[in-house]
N, C-alpha and C positions, 0 to 999 in steps of 0.2 A: 660711582660705587657699584661694585659687582653684585649681580643678583644672587640672593641666597636661595638656591633651588630647594624645593620641598620634595623629599623623596621617601618612598616606602620601600623597605628592604625585607625580603622574605627568604628564609632558609629552612626548608622542611627537613626534619630528621625522622628516624623510624617511629618514634612515639611522641614527637612534639614538633611544633612549628615555631621557630624563632622569628619575631617580627620587630622592626624598629622604624621609628620615624626620625628623619634627619632634616635639618636645615643646613644645606651645604655639607660640610664634613662633621658637623656637630650633631651628636645623637641627642634628641630631645626626649624621646621616650622609647622604651623597649621592653619586650616581655617574651618569655618562652611559654607558648600555649600547649598544654598537655592534652594528649588524646589517649583515652583508655583503650585497653585491649578489646573490650566489648564493642566500643565504637568502631575500631578499625577492622575487627573480624567480620563485620557486615559486608565488607567489600572484597571481591575476588581478586582484584589487582590494585596496585598502588595508584595507577592513573584514575581509578574510579573513586579514590578518596577525596578528589579535589573539591566537591561541593561542601563536604564536612569541614575541610581545612579553610576553604575560602570563607565560609560563614563565620568561623572562629575569628578570622582576621577582621572581617567587617564588624563583628561584635567588639573586638578590641578597639578599632577606630572609633566606634560610637562611644565606648566607655571613656576614651581619652579626648573626646570632642575634636577629633581630627576629621576634617571634611575631605574625602578623597577627590572631590571635584576641584580642590585647590592644589592638588599635587602636580608636580611637573613631570614625574616619571615614577614607574614602579620597577624595582630591580629584584630579580629572583636568582637564587643559587643555580648555577648551571648543572645539568644532570648528565646522564650517559648518552652521549651523542657520537657522531662520527668524529674522527680525529680533526682537531682545529688548531690553527695558530692562535697565539695568545691575543687577548683584547676584549673589547666590549661589543657584544652582538645584540642587534635589535631582534626581538622575538618575532618570527614570521611563521607563516602557515607550514612551511616545510619543516621547521624545527618542531612545531606542535605535532605534526603528523608522526614524526619519528619518536617523540616522547610518549604520545598517547598509545602508540603501537608497541612501546618498549623495544624498539628495533635493535637497540644496542645494549639491552639489559634493563632489569627492573631495579630501581633504587628510589628512595624517598626524595632525593634531590631532583629527580625528574619533574616533580610537581612545582618546583620553583618557577620555571618559565611558564607553565600552564596557568598557575594562579596569578602570576604577575600580569599576564596578558588579559586574563578575565577581568581583573580589577581595573587595569589601565583602559580597557575598552569602555568601561562605564564612564570614565572621565575624558575619553578622547585624547589620551596622552600615550607616549611610547612606553613599551616594556623592554627591559634589557636583561641579559645575563652577562656575567663577567668572569673570565678565566676559569672555565669549568675544569673538572679533573681530567678531561680528555685532551687538554692542550698538548699538542704534538708538534715540536719544532726540531725534532731529531735530524742530525745530519746522517747521510746514508751509512757511514761506518757504524753508527750506534745501533743500527737495526739488526746486525748480525748476532745470532745467538750461539752458533756452534753446530746447529743442524738446520738445513733448509726447511724442514717441516715446521720449525718454530721461529717466529720473528719477535724480537724484543718490542714491547709496546710501551708507549709513554702513558703513565697513569700516576699522578702525584698531587701534592697539595699546591696546585698551581695558583689558586686564589691568594693564599697567604704568602707563598714564595715571591710572587710577582709584586704584591703590595709592599713587602719588606724590601725588595730590591729598589723600588721607586722611592721608598722612604729614605733609604740609605743614600741614594743618588741625590735627592733633594738636600739632605743634610751636608753632603759633600760638595754641593754647588755644581753638580754635573747632571747630565741626563743619563737615564738607564742605558740608553743605546751607546754611551761612551765607555761603559765599564765591563770588566770581566769579574764575575762574582761566583763564589761557591756558597750555596744556601742550604743549610740543613734544617728541615722542619722536624722537630722532635715532639711527637704526640703519641696517641695510641698506635699510630703507624708512623714510620720514619721514611722520609724521602730526602735525598741529597742531590741537588741539581747543579750542573755546570751552566752558568748564564754567560753567554758570549754576546756582548753588544746588543742586549735586549732580547735574545732568544735562548731558550733552554735547550741546548743542543744535545744533552745527555742527562739522564736522571734515572735512578733505580725505580722500578715499579714498586710502589709502596705496599702492594698486596702480595708480592711473590719474590722480591729480590732484595739485595742489600743487607743492611744491619738488622739484627733482630730488634724488636720493639717491645713495649709492655704486653702486647697481645698477639704479635705476629712473629713467625720464625725467621722471616727474611730468607736469604739463600741458605740451602742445606747441602751437605755432601750427597751427590746425586746417586751413587751406587747404594749407599745406605738407605736413601729414600725409596729407591726402586724395591729393594728387599723388604722394606717396611710395608710398602703398598701391597706386595704379593704374599705377605706373611699369612694372610687369612684371618688375622685377628681384628681387622677393622673394615668397616664399609667405606665406600668412596666418600660419602658425606661426613663420616666420622673423621676421616683423614683430613678432609678440607677444613673441618672445624679445628683440628689440631694446628693446622698451618696458619689459619686466620681466626683468631678468637681465643684459642687456648694455647697458643705458642708463645715463645719469647719469655719475658720476665715472669709472667703468670705460671708458665710451665716449670720454671726453675725455683720460684719462691712461693707460689700459691697466691700471689697478689699482683695486680697490674698497677697498683697505686704507688707512685714514686715516693710520696710522702711517708707512706707506711714503711717502705724499705729503708728510708733514711732513719726512721725511728728505730728500726731493728738494728741498723748499723750502730747507732748510739748505745744500744743495749748489748753490743758485742757479737752480733750475728755475722760471723766472718763469711759464710757462704753467700748470704744476701749481698754483702758488700762486694764480693768477687763477681757475682752475676751483674750487679749494677755497673761496676767498672768495665766488665766485659762488653756491655752494650755500648758504653762510651768509646771503648777501644775499637769496636766495629764501625762506629760512626766516623771516628778519626781516620780509619783505613779507607772508608768510602770517600771522605774529603780528599785524602791523598790521591785516590784514583781519579777524582774529578780534576785535580790539579794537572794531571798528565793530559787530560782531554783539552785543557786550555794551554797546553805547552808551557806550564809554569808561569804564565803571565796572568796573575791573579791580583786584582786590586784589593779585595777584601773577602773575608769569610764571615758569613752571618749565621748565627745560631738563633732559632726562633721556635715557636710552639710552646705548649704547656710545660713540657719537661725542661725547657730552657730556664724555668724559674729555679731549678735546682743548681745552686752554686757548685755543688760537687761535680755534677755532670759537666757543666760548662768549663770548670777548671780542668778536669781530666782531659776533655777534648782539646781545649786551648793549649795545654802543655805539649800535646803531640803535633799540633798543626800550625802554631803561630810562626814557625820558621817559613811557612809558605806565604802567608800574608797576614796582616793585622786582623784580629777577630773582634767582631761587634756582636753584642747579644741584645736581641729584641724579644724578651720573654713573653709568652702567651701568644694569642692570635685574636684578631678582631675581624671575623669574617663579615660582619654586618657593615663595619666601616669600610672594609675593602670593596664591598659591593657598591656602597654609596659613592666612594671615590671614583670607581670606574665609570659610573653614570655621569658624575660631575665633569669628568674630563671630556666626555662627549658633549654634554650640554653647553660647556664653555667653549667648545670648538677646538680644544687642544688635541683631540683625537677624532678620527672619523669612525662612526659605528660600522662594524663589519656585518656582512650578510652571510647567513647560513644557507648554503646551496645544496 
């Protein structure tokens, strides 16, 4: 009988820390631990928040009667690191140094590895991260932007995209490395990736390229954007906020909630319906572009993320792309399960842990 590994998964967000306890791939207990603005404002940097968040997690374990000394591993959400190939990485000092110094940027997810290592060290067990947002498996052609001063960068929903790719492969009775897939993660940000035999060889940067999303503009007409930036009406920070946070559906409709837009559509709001379908249209175009990256050899198209719960969105996209390959829908995302599964693959010896250098 295979061992049921006991795992703690940690996913820090801007004002909360999600934590879950797994036995194998089964979630036994989970909770989102909230942190007030007053608590977080005491710290000058995100890295300095780790004692507060670590203690909240230890309190959770105590409340749930979970003994961290009985864990087999602790798994944190990967943060902003140097570009990495996909996989499960054991947290080492080099990784911690980069995260504590915010060498590649500040983000709450940076704390995932830091806290995981802190708790794992108490129990003498390994700490891991799995498929962070900086996974970069681009082929050389994908890096060209159009100007040598700018290089396209890989930044996308790697954790969920890779997890859904492996889920599909398992259901198809194949390995991820045997398949060519196009995966569209549909959430607050949207990323559409071309997966070639286990590598994401091209994907739109979910913060600055591709389809517009509920809160982001995606790609924009460049000359109009330049004129807008030099109009004198907005500061640099205001423009950045328009691009990420106040762009996309929320700019067109006043809301980023897909459920609210669907309610408006039922009440006859034609403009909201048009904007909602336009987002689907742009996703379908991006899927079509990815099909050329894979030279038309596509085994399946996968739609995932929170917005994939919308039957309207998935139907609109499917109608435009199912001539390329069959479409499978995995609505929602389960980042905690994806973290646990990444660690289990290593603990079971199915994958080797990767080293951060």
